[in-house]
mmCIF file of the N, C-alpha and C atoms, coordinates in Angstrom:
data_MODEL
# 
_entry.id   MODEL 
# 
loop_
_atom_site.group_PDB 
_atom_site.id 
_atom_site.type_symbol 
_atom_site.label_atom_id 
_atom_site.label_alt_id 
_atom_site.label_comp_id 
_atom_site.label_asym_id 
_atom_site.label_entity_id 
_atom_site.label_seq_id 
_atom_site.pdbx_PDB_ins_code 
_atom_site.Cartn_x 
_atom_site.Cartn_y 
_atom_site.Cartn_z 
_atom_site.occupancy 
_atom_site.B_iso_or_equiv 
_atom_site.pdbx_formal_charge 
_atom_site.auth_seq_id 
_atom_site.auth_comp_id 
_atom_site.auth_asym_id 
_atom_site.auth_atom_id 
_atom_site.pdbx_PDB_model_num 
ATOM 1   N N  . MET A 1 1  ? -5.335  -9.769  10.257  1.00 0.00 ? 1  MET A N  1 
ATOM 2   C CA . MET A 1 1  ? -5.147  -8.486  9.626   1.00 0.00 ? 1  MET A CA 1 
ATOM 3   C C  . MET A 1 1  ? -6.365  -7.607  9.850   1.00 0.00 ? 1  MET A C  1 
ATOM 4   N N  . LEU A 1 2  ? -6.229  -6.451  10.180  1.00 0.00 ? 2  LEU A N  1 
ATOM 5   C CA . LEU A 1 2  ? -7.312  -5.553  10.441  1.00 0.00 ? 2  LEU A CA 1 
ATOM 6   C C  . LEU A 1 2  ? -8.251  -5.413  9.242   1.00 0.00 ? 2  LEU A C  1 
ATOM 7   N N  . LEU A 1 3  ? -7.619  -5.447  8.085   1.00 0.00 ? 3  LEU A N  1 
ATOM 8   C CA . LEU A 1 3  ? -8.471  -5.300  6.816   1.00 0.00 ? 3  LEU A CA 1 
ATOM 9   C C  . LEU A 1 3  ? -9.490  -6.466  6.705   1.00 0.00 ? 3  LEU A C  1 
ATOM 10  N N  . GLN A 1 4  ? -9.111  -7.584  7.105   1.00 0.00 ? 4  GLN A N  1 
ATOM 11  C CA . GLN A 1 4  ? -9.996  -8.698  6.990   1.00 0.00 ? 4  GLN A CA 1 
ATOM 12  C C  . GLN A 1 4  ? -11.260 -8.584  7.826   1.00 0.00 ? 4  GLN A C  1 
ATOM 13  N N  . LYS A 1 5  ? -11.198 -7.985  8.892   1.00 0.00 ? 5  LYS A N  1 
ATOM 14  C CA . LYS A 1 5  ? -12.412 -7.757  9.784   1.00 0.00 ? 5  LYS A CA 1 
ATOM 15  C C  . LYS A 1 5  ? -13.136 -6.463  9.450   1.00 0.00 ? 5  LYS A C  1 
ATOM 16  N N  . HIS A 1 6  ? -12.509 -5.519  8.957   1.00 0.00 ? 6  HIS A N  1 
ATOM 17  C CA . HIS A 1 6  ? -13.109 -4.118  8.861   1.00 0.00 ? 6  HIS A CA 1 
ATOM 18  C C  . HIS A 1 6  ? -13.020 -3.528  7.486   1.00 0.00 ? 6  HIS A C  1 
ATOM 19  N N  . SER A 1 7  ? -12.865 -4.311  6.419   1.00 0.00 ? 7  SER A N  1 
ATOM 20  C CA . SER A 1 7  ? -12.565 -3.763  5.128   1.00 0.00 ? 7  SER A CA 1 
ATOM 21  C C  . SER A 1 7  ? -13.785 -2.939  4.630   1.00 0.00 ? 7  SER A C  1 
ATOM 22  N N  . ALA A 1 8  ? -14.953 -3.211  5.018   1.00 0.00 ? 8  ALA A N  1 
ATOM 23  C CA . ALA A 1 8  ? -16.192 -2.430  4.546   1.00 0.00 ? 8  ALA A CA 1 
ATOM 24  C C  . ALA A 1 8  ? -16.100 -1.007  5.141   1.00 0.00 ? 8  ALA A C  1 
ATOM 25  N N  . HIS A 1 9  ? -15.340 -0.731  6.174   1.00 0.00 ? 9  HIS A N  1 
ATOM 26  C CA . HIS A 1 9  ? -15.260 0.598   6.741   1.00 0.00 ? 9  HIS A CA 1 
ATOM 27  C C  . HIS A 1 9  ? -13.907 1.326   6.477   1.00 0.00 ? 9  HIS A C  1 
ATOM 28  N N  . ILE A 1 10 ? -13.077 0.777   5.609   1.00 0.00 ? 10 ILE A N  1 
ATOM 29  C CA . ILE A 1 10 ? -11.801 1.308   5.342   1.00 0.00 ? 10 ILE A CA 1 
ATOM 30  C C  . ILE A 1 10 ? -11.806 1.823   3.885   1.00 0.00 ? 10 ILE A C  1 
ATOM 31  N N  . ASP A 1 11 ? -11.430 3.105   3.729   1.00 0.00 ? 11 ASP A N  1 
ATOM 32  C CA . ASP A 1 11 ? -11.455 3.709   2.378   1.00 0.00 ? 11 ASP A CA 1 
ATOM 33  C C  . ASP A 1 11 ? -10.025 3.885   1.815   1.00 0.00 ? 11 ASP A C  1 
ATOM 34  N N  . LEU A 1 12 ? -9.056  3.954   2.598   1.00 0.00 ? 12 LEU A N  1 
ATOM 35  C CA . LEU A 1 12 ? -7.685  4.264   2.299   1.00 0.00 ? 12 LEU A CA 1 
ATOM 36  C C  . LEU A 1 12 ? -6.666  3.508   3.125   1.00 0.00 ? 12 LEU A C  1 
ATOM 37  N N  . VAL A 1 13 ? -5.569  2.970   2.539   1.00 0.00 ? 13 VAL A N  1 
ATOM 38  C CA . VAL A 1 13 ? -4.435  2.574   3.288   1.00 0.00 ? 13 VAL A CA 1 
ATOM 39  C C  . VAL A 1 13 ? -3.260  3.349   2.908   1.00 0.00 ? 13 VAL A C  1 
ATOM 40  N N  . LEU A 1 14 ? -2.570  3.801   3.888   1.00 0.00 ? 14 LEU A N  1 
ATOM 41  C CA . LEU A 1 14 ? -1.352  4.590   3.875   1.00 0.00 ? 14 LEU A CA 1 
ATOM 42  C C  . LEU A 1 14 ? -0.215  3.746   4.434   1.00 0.00 ? 14 LEU A C  1 
ATOM 43  N N  . SER A 1 15 ? 0.799   3.402   3.659   1.00 0.00 ? 15 SER A N  1 
ATOM 44  C CA . SER A 1 15 ? 1.868   2.484   4.035   1.00 0.00 ? 15 SER A CA 1 
ATOM 45  C C  . SER A 1 15 ? 3.168   3.005   3.587   1.00 0.00 ? 15 SER A C  1 
ATOM 46  N N  . ASP A 1 16 ? 4.176   2.859   4.456   1.00 0.00 ? 16 ASP A N  1 
ATOM 47  C CA . ASP A 1 16 ? 5.570   3.054   3.985   1.00 0.00 ? 16 ASP A CA 1 
ATOM 48  C C  . ASP A 1 16 ? 6.011   1.826   3.052   1.00 0.00 ? 16 ASP A C  1 
ATOM 49  N N  . ILE A 1 17 ? 6.845   2.164   2.125   1.00 0.00 ? 17 ILE A N  1 
ATOM 50  C CA . ILE A 1 17 ? 7.346   1.083   1.270   1.00 0.00 ? 17 ILE A CA 1 
ATOM 51  C C  . ILE A 1 17 ? 8.180   0.123   1.998   1.00 0.00 ? 17 ILE A C  1 
ATOM 52  N N  . ARG A 1 18 ? 8.999   0.635   2.915   1.00 0.00 ? 18 ARG A N  1 
ATOM 53  C CA . ARG A 1 18 ? 9.867   -0.297  3.776   1.00 0.00 ? 18 ARG A CA 1 
ATOM 54  C C  . ARG A 1 18 ? 9.102   -0.574  5.062   1.00 0.00 ? 18 ARG A C  1 
ATOM 55  N N  . MET A 1 19 ? 8.869   -1.864  5.264   1.00 0.00 ? 19 MET A N  1 
ATOM 56  C CA . MET A 1 19 ? 8.206   -2.250  6.561   1.00 0.00 ? 19 MET A CA 1 
ATOM 57  C C  . MET A 1 19 ? 8.998   -3.275  7.179   1.00 0.00 ? 19 MET A C  1 
ATOM 58  N N  . PRO A 1 20 ? 8.860   -3.486  8.535   1.00 0.00 ? 20 PRO A N  1 
ATOM 59  C CA . PRO A 1 20 ? 9.580   -4.579  9.186   1.00 0.00 ? 20 PRO A CA 1 
ATOM 60  C C  . PRO A 1 20 ? 8.927   -5.894  8.696   1.00 0.00 ? 20 PRO A C  1 
ATOM 61  N N  . GLY A 1 21 ? 9.736   -6.955  8.672   1.00 0.00 ? 21 GLY A N  1 
ATOM 62  C CA . GLY A 1 21 ? 9.175   -8.249  8.326   1.00 0.00 ? 21 GLY A CA 1 
ATOM 63  C C  . GLY A 1 21 ? 9.379   -8.544  6.928   1.00 0.00 ? 21 GLY A C  1 
ATOM 64  N N  . LYS A 1 22 ? 8.595   -9.578  6.434   1.00 0.00 ? 22 LYS A N  1 
ATOM 65  C CA . LYS A 1 22 ? 8.807   -10.019 5.068   1.00 0.00 ? 22 LYS A CA 1 
ATOM 66  C C  . LYS A 1 22 ? 7.965   -9.249  4.030   1.00 0.00 ? 22 LYS A C  1 
ATOM 67  N N  . MET A 1 23 ? 6.915   -8.582  4.437   1.00 0.00 ? 23 MET A N  1 
ATOM 68  C CA . MET A 1 23 ? 6.069   -7.937  3.506   1.00 0.00 ? 23 MET A CA 1 
ATOM 69  C C  . MET A 1 23 ? 6.503   -6.509  3.358   1.00 0.00 ? 23 MET A C  1 
ATOM 70  N N  . SER A 1 24 ? 6.589   -6.077  2.132   1.00 0.00 ? 24 SER A N  1 
ATOM 71  C CA . SER A 1 24 ? 6.940   -4.621  1.769   1.00 0.00 ? 24 SER A CA 1 
ATOM 72  C C  . SER A 1 24 ? 5.605   -3.851  1.520   1.00 0.00 ? 24 SER A C  1 
ATOM 73  N N  . GLY A 1 25 ? 5.758   -2.630  1.427   1.00 0.00 ? 25 GLY A N  1 
ATOM 74  C CA . GLY A 1 25 ? 4.605   -1.745  1.171   1.00 0.00 ? 25 GLY A CA 1 
ATOM 75  C C  . GLY A 1 25 ? 4.016   -2.048  -0.143  1.00 0.00 ? 25 GLY A C  1 
ATOM 76  N N  . VAL A 1 26 ? 4.869   -2.399  -1.119  1.00 0.00 ? 26 VAL A N  1 
ATOM 77  C CA . VAL A 1 26 ? 4.354   -2.853  -2.475  1.00 0.00 ? 26 VAL A CA 1 
ATOM 78  C C  . VAL A 1 26 ? 3.579   -4.111  -2.401  1.00 0.00 ? 26 VAL A C  1 
ATOM 79  N N  . ASP A 1 27 ? 4.092   -5.092  -1.548  1.00 0.00 ? 27 ASP A N  1 
ATOM 80  C CA . ASP A 1 27 ? 3.357   -6.381  -1.334  1.00 0.00 ? 27 ASP A CA 1 
ATOM 81  C C  . ASP A 1 27 ? 1.986   -6.056  -0.786  1.00 0.00 ? 27 ASP A C  1 
ATOM 82  N N  . LEU A 1 28 ? 2.009   -5.191  0.284   1.00 0.00 ? 28 LEU A N  1 
ATOM 83  C CA . LEU A 1 28 ? 0.691   -4.936  0.950   1.00 0.00 ? 28 LEU A CA 1 
ATOM 84  C C  . LEU A 1 28 ? -0.175  -4.257  -0.070  1.00 0.00 ? 28 LEU A C  1 
ATOM 85  N N  . ALA A 1 29 ? 0.247   -3.240  -0.890  1.00 0.00 ? 29 ALA A N  1 
ATOM 86  C CA . ALA A 1 29 ? -0.585  -2.658  -1.845  1.00 0.00 ? 29 ALA A CA 1 
ATOM 87  C C  . ALA A 1 29 ? -1.201  -3.623  -2.824  1.00 0.00 ? 29 ALA A C  1 
ATOM 88  N N  . ASN A 1 30 ? -0.363  -4.583  -3.255  1.00 0.00 ? 30 ASN A N  1 
ATOM 89  C CA . ASN A 1 30 ? -0.936  -5.627  -4.152  1.00 0.00 ? 30 ASN A CA 1 
ATOM 90  C C  . ASN A 1 30 ? -1.942  -6.437  -3.594  1.00 0.00 ? 30 ASN A C  1 
ATOM 91  N N  . ARG A 1 31 ? -1.726  -6.855  -2.312  1.00 0.00 ? 31 ARG A N  1 
ATOM 92  C CA . ARG A 1 31 ? -2.786  -7.694  -1.610  1.00 0.00 ? 31 ARG A CA 1 
ATOM 93  C C  . ARG A 1 31 ? -4.003  -6.910  -1.395  1.00 0.00 ? 31 ARG A C  1 
ATOM 94  N N  . VAL A 1 32 ? -3.989  -5.705  -1.047  1.00 0.00 ? 32 VAL A N  1 
ATOM 95  C CA . VAL A 1 32 ? -5.159  -4.820  -0.895  1.00 0.00 ? 32 VAL A CA 1 
ATOM 96  C C  . VAL A 1 32 ? -5.873  -4.707  -2.145  1.00 0.00 ? 32 VAL A C  1 
ATOM 97  N N  . SER A 1 33 ? -5.094  -4.464  -3.230  1.00 0.00 ? 33 SER A N  1 
ATOM 98  C CA . SER A 1 33 ? -5.790  -4.198  -4.568  1.00 0.00 ? 33 SER A CA 1 
ATOM 99  C C  . SER A 1 33 ? -6.468  -5.466  -5.030  1.00 0.00 ? 33 SER A C  1 
ATOM 100 N N  . LEU A 1 34 ? -5.959  -6.616  -4.737  1.00 0.00 ? 34 LEU A N  1 
ATOM 101 C CA . LEU A 1 34 ? -6.553  -7.931  -5.225  1.00 0.00 ? 34 LEU A CA 1 
ATOM 102 C C  . LEU A 1 34 ? -7.761  -8.220  -4.349  1.00 0.00 ? 34 LEU A C  1 
ATOM 103 N N  . GLU A 1 35 ? -7.584  -8.140  -3.034  1.00 0.00 ? 35 GLU A N  1 
ATOM 104 C CA . GLU A 1 35 ? -8.696  -8.679  -2.152  1.00 0.00 ? 35 GLU A CA 1 
ATOM 105 C C  . GLU A 1 35 ? -9.719  -7.549  -1.784  1.00 0.00 ? 35 GLU A C  1 
ATOM 106 N N  . TRP A 1 36 ? -9.440  -6.266  -1.873  1.00 0.00 ? 36 TRP A N  1 
ATOM 107 C CA . TRP A 1 36 ? -10.256 -5.180  -1.487  1.00 0.00 ? 36 TRP A CA 1 
ATOM 108 C C  . TRP A 1 36 ? -10.095 -4.065  -2.520  1.00 0.00 ? 36 TRP A C  1 
ATOM 109 N N  . PRO A 1 37 ? -10.584 -4.192  -3.725  1.00 0.00 ? 37 PRO A N  1 
ATOM 110 C CA . PRO A 1 37 ? -10.264 -3.282  -4.833  1.00 0.00 ? 37 PRO A CA 1 
ATOM 111 C C  . PRO A 1 37 ? -10.907 -1.865  -4.543  1.00 0.00 ? 37 PRO A C  1 
ATOM 112 N N  . HIS A 1 38 ? -11.859 -1.795  -3.677  1.00 0.00 ? 38 HIS A N  1 
ATOM 113 C CA . HIS A 1 38 ? -12.506 -0.500  -3.356  1.00 0.00 ? 38 HIS A CA 1 
ATOM 114 C C  . HIS A 1 38 ? -11.686 0.395   -2.418  1.00 0.00 ? 38 HIS A C  1 
ATOM 115 N N  . ILE A 1 39 ? -10.578 -0.159  -1.868  1.00 0.00 ? 39 ILE A N  1 
ATOM 116 C CA . ILE A 1 39 ? -9.787  0.602   -0.973  1.00 0.00 ? 39 ILE A CA 1 
ATOM 117 C C  . ILE A 1 39 ? -8.545  1.354   -1.707  1.00 0.00 ? 39 ILE A C  1 
ATOM 118 N N  . GLY A 1 40 ? -8.464  2.584   -1.525  1.00 0.00 ? 40 GLY A N  1 
ATOM 119 C CA . GLY A 1 40 ? -7.331  3.344   -2.180  1.00 0.00 ? 40 GLY A CA 1 
ATOM 120 C C  . GLY A 1 40 ? -6.025  3.052   -1.444  1.00 0.00 ? 40 GLY A C  1 
ATOM 121 N N  . ILE A 1 41 ? -4.959  3.363   -2.081  1.00 0.00 ? 41 ILE A N  1 
ATOM 122 C CA . ILE A 1 41 ? -3.675  3.090   -1.556  1.00 0.00 ? 41 ILE A CA 1 
ATOM 123 C C  . ILE A 1 41 ? -2.707  4.230   -1.833  1.00 0.00 ? 41 ILE A C  1 
ATOM 124 N N  . ILE A 1 42 ? -2.038  4.681   -0.740  1.00 0.00 ? 42 ILE A N  1 
ATOM 125 C CA . ILE A 1 42 ? -0.848  5.704   -0.849  1.00 0.00 ? 42 ILE A CA 1 
ATOM 126 C C  . ILE A 1 42 ? 0.301   4.985   -0.256  1.00 0.00 ? 42 ILE A C  1 
ATOM 127 N N  . LEU A 1 43 ? 1.369   4.969   -1.033  1.00 0.00 ? 43 LEU A N  1 
ATOM 128 C CA . LEU A 1 43 ? 2.665   4.524   -0.493  1.00 0.00 ? 43 LEU A CA 1 
ATOM 129 C C  . LEU A 1 43 ? 3.601   5.726   -0.265  1.00 0.00 ? 43 LEU A C  1 
ATOM 130 N N  . THR A 1 44 ? 4.422   5.599   0.739   1.00 0.00 ? 44 THR A N  1 
ATOM 131 C CA . THR A 1 44 ? 5.321   6.707   1.150   1.00 0.00 ? 44 THR A CA 1 
ATOM 132 C C  . THR A 1 44 ? 6.765   6.203   1.449   1.00 0.00 ? 44 THR A C  1 
ATOM 133 N N  . SER A 1 45 ? 7.733   7.031   1.395   1.00 0.00 ? 45 SER A N  1 
ATOM 134 C CA . SER A 1 45 ? 9.040   6.665   1.729   1.00 0.00 ? 45 SER A CA 1 
ATOM 135 C C  . SER A 1 45 ? 9.865   7.862   1.923   1.00 0.00 ? 45 SER A C  1 
ATOM 136 N N  . GLY A 1 46 ? 10.794  7.888   2.810   1.00 0.00 ? 46 GLY A N  1 
ATOM 137 C CA . GLY A 1 46 ? 11.838  8.851   3.075   1.00 0.00 ? 46 GLY A CA 1 
ATOM 138 C C  . GLY A 1 46 ? 13.006  8.690   2.103   1.00 0.00 ? 46 GLY A C  1 
ATOM 139 N N  . TYR A 1 47 ? 12.982  7.765   1.330   1.00 0.00 ? 47 TYR A N  1 
ATOM 140 C CA . TYR A 1 47 ? 14.085  7.509   0.401   1.00 0.00 ? 47 TYR A CA 1 
ATOM 141 C C  . TYR A 1 47 ? 13.588  7.990   -0.953  1.00 0.00 ? 47 TYR A C  1 
ATOM 142 N N  . GLU A 1 48 ? 14.456  7.851   -2.033  1.00 0.00 ? 48 GLU A N  1 
ATOM 143 C CA . GLU A 1 48 ? 14.094  8.310   -3.355  1.00 0.00 ? 48 GLU A CA 1 
ATOM 144 C C  . GLU A 1 48 ? 12.733  7.555   -3.759  1.00 0.00 ? 48 GLU A C  1 
ATOM 145 N N  . ALA A 1 49 ? 12.038  8.205   -4.674  1.00 0.00 ? 49 ALA A N  1 
ATOM 146 C CA . ALA A 1 49 ? 10.790  7.637   -5.156  1.00 0.00 ? 49 ALA A CA 1 
ATOM 147 C C  . ALA A 1 49 ? 11.146  6.345   -6.008  1.00 0.00 ? 49 ALA A C  1 
ATOM 148 N N  . PRO A 1 50 ? 10.503  5.304   -5.576  1.00 0.00 ? 50 PRO A N  1 
ATOM 149 C CA . PRO A 1 50 ? 10.772  3.962   -6.227  1.00 0.00 ? 50 PRO A CA 1 
ATOM 150 C C  . PRO A 1 50 ? 10.146  3.901   -7.620  1.00 0.00 ? 50 PRO A C  1 
ATOM 151 N N  . ALA A 1 51 ? 10.484  2.965   -8.420  1.00 0.00 ? 51 ALA A N  1 
ATOM 152 C CA . ALA A 1 51 ? 9.958   2.816   -9.765  1.00 0.00 ? 51 ALA A CA 1 
ATOM 153 C C  . ALA A 1 51 ? 8.505   2.265   -9.728  1.00 0.00 ? 51 ALA A C  1 
ATOM 154 N N  . MET A 1 52 ? 8.018   1.756   -8.492  1.00 0.00 ? 52 MET A N  1 
ATOM 155 C CA . MET A 1 52 ? 6.696   1.228   -8.294  1.00 0.00 ? 52 MET A CA 1 
ATOM 156 C C  . MET A 1 52 ? 6.455   0.098   -9.317  1.00 0.00 ? 52 MET A C  1 
ATOM 157 N N  . VAL A 1 53 ? 7.478   -0.716  -9.588  1.00 0.00 ? 53 VAL A N  1 
ATOM 158 C CA . VAL A 1 53 ? 7.346   -1.821  -10.482 1.00 0.00 ? 53 VAL A CA 1 
ATOM 159 C C  . VAL A 1 53 ? 6.657   -2.934  -9.759  1.00 0.00 ? 53 VAL A C  1 
ATOM 160 N N  . GLY A 1 54 ? 5.798   -3.567  -10.443 1.00 0.00 ? 54 GLY A N  1 
ATOM 161 C CA . GLY A 1 54 ? 5.087   -4.778  -9.941  1.00 0.00 ? 54 GLY A CA 1 
ATOM 162 C C  . GLY A 1 54 ? 3.779   -4.478  -9.254  1.00 0.00 ? 54 GLY A C  1 
ATOM 163 N N  . LEU A 1 55 ? 3.284   -3.266  -9.309  1.00 0.00 ? 55 LEU A N  1 
ATOM 164 C CA . LEU A 1 55 ? 2.010   -2.911  -8.640  1.00 0.00 ? 55 LEU A CA 1 
ATOM 165 C C  . LEU A 1 55 ? 0.879   -3.406  -9.459  1.00 0.00 ? 55 LEU A C  1 
ATOM 166 N N  . VAL A 1 56 ? -0.132  -3.987  -8.832  1.00 0.00 ? 56 VAL A N  1 
ATOM 167 C CA . VAL A 1 56 ? -1.374  -4.479  -9.517  1.00 0.00 ? 56 VAL A CA 1 
ATOM 168 C C  . VAL A 1 56 ? -2.092  -3.272  -10.106 1.00 0.00 ? 56 VAL A C  1 
ATOM 169 N N  . LYS A 1 57 ? -2.264  -2.226  -9.414  1.00 0.00 ? 57 LYS A N  1 
ATOM 170 C CA . LYS A 1 57 ? -3.052  -1.107  -9.884  1.00 0.00 ? 57 LYS A CA 1 
ATOM 171 C C  . LYS A 1 57 ? -2.289  0.244   -9.544  1.00 0.00 ? 57 LYS A C  1 
ATOM 172 N N  . PRO A 1 58 ? -2.564  1.312   -10.324 1.00 0.00 ? 58 PRO A N  1 
ATOM 173 C CA . PRO A 1 58 ? -1.839  2.524   -10.002 1.00 0.00 ? 58 PRO A CA 1 
ATOM 174 C C  . PRO A 1 58 ? -1.988  3.007   -8.598  1.00 0.00 ? 58 PRO A C  1 
ATOM 175 N N  . THR A 1 59 ? -0.920  3.440   -8.073  1.00 0.00 ? 59 THR A N  1 
ATOM 176 C CA . THR A 1 59 ? -0.849  3.892   -6.563  1.00 0.00 ? 59 THR A CA 1 
ATOM 177 C C  . THR A 1 59 ? -0.170  5.154   -6.472  1.00 0.00 ? 59 THR A C  1 
ATOM 178 N N  . VAL A 1 60 ? -0.665  5.987   -5.606  1.00 0.00 ? 60 VAL A N  1 
ATOM 179 C CA . VAL A 1 60 ? 0.004   7.325   -5.341  1.00 0.00 ? 60 VAL A CA 1 
ATOM 180 C C  . VAL A 1 60 ? 1.185   7.124   -4.489  1.00 0.00 ? 60 VAL A C  1 
ATOM 181 N N  . PHE A 1 61 ? 2.210   7.886   -4.862  1.00 0.00 ? 61 PHE A N  1 
ATOM 182 C CA . PHE A 1 61 ? 3.455   7.844   -4.058  1.00 0.00 ? 61 PHE A CA 1 
ATOM 183 C C  . PHE A 1 61 ? 3.562   9.245   -3.434  1.00 0.00 ? 61 PHE A C  1 
ATOM 184 N N  . LEU A 1 62 ? 3.721   9.314   -2.105  1.00 0.00 ? 62 LEU A N  1 
ATOM 185 C CA . LEU A 1 62 ? 3.830   10.592  -1.322  1.00 0.00 ? 62 LEU A CA 1 
ATOM 186 C C  . LEU A 1 62 ? 5.255   10.589  -0.663  1.00 0.00 ? 62 LEU A C  1 
ATOM 187 N N  . PRO A 1 63 ? 6.171   11.382  -1.143  1.00 0.00 ? 63 PRO A N  1 
ATOM 188 C CA . PRO A 1 63 ? 7.477   11.423  -0.511  1.00 0.00 ? 63 PRO A CA 1 
ATOM 189 C C  . PRO A 1 63 ? 7.447   12.067  0.872   1.00 0.00 ? 63 PRO A C  1 
ATOM 190 N N  . LYS A 1 64 ? 8.280   11.509  1.716   1.00 0.00 ? 64 LYS A N  1 
ATOM 191 C CA . LYS A 1 64 ? 8.364   12.078  3.110   1.00 0.00 ? 64 LYS A CA 1 
ATOM 192 C C  . LYS A 1 64 ? 9.450   13.156  3.092   1.00 0.00 ? 64 LYS A C  1 
ATOM 193 N N  . PRO A 1 65 ? 9.193   14.196  3.873   1.00 0.00 ? 65 PRO A N  1 
ATOM 194 C CA . PRO A 1 65 ? 10.215  15.346  3.863   1.00 0.00 ? 65 PRO A CA 1 
ATOM 195 C C  . PRO A 1 65 ? 11.527  14.807  4.494   1.00 0.00 ? 65 PRO A C  1 
# 
């Protein structure tokens, strides 16, 4: 993962909530929050705003047009 090698140089992660594979954007946000708490997180989606249940720390939601 890019974050493991370069986390000191990353200030923000922007991720869609729906991602290919097993990890969702919420899963990614929680992992980033726990391992690299200095990194801010913005989640986005073209679907309705999710409830954002289960997030470790408050996260900004940015709806796609």
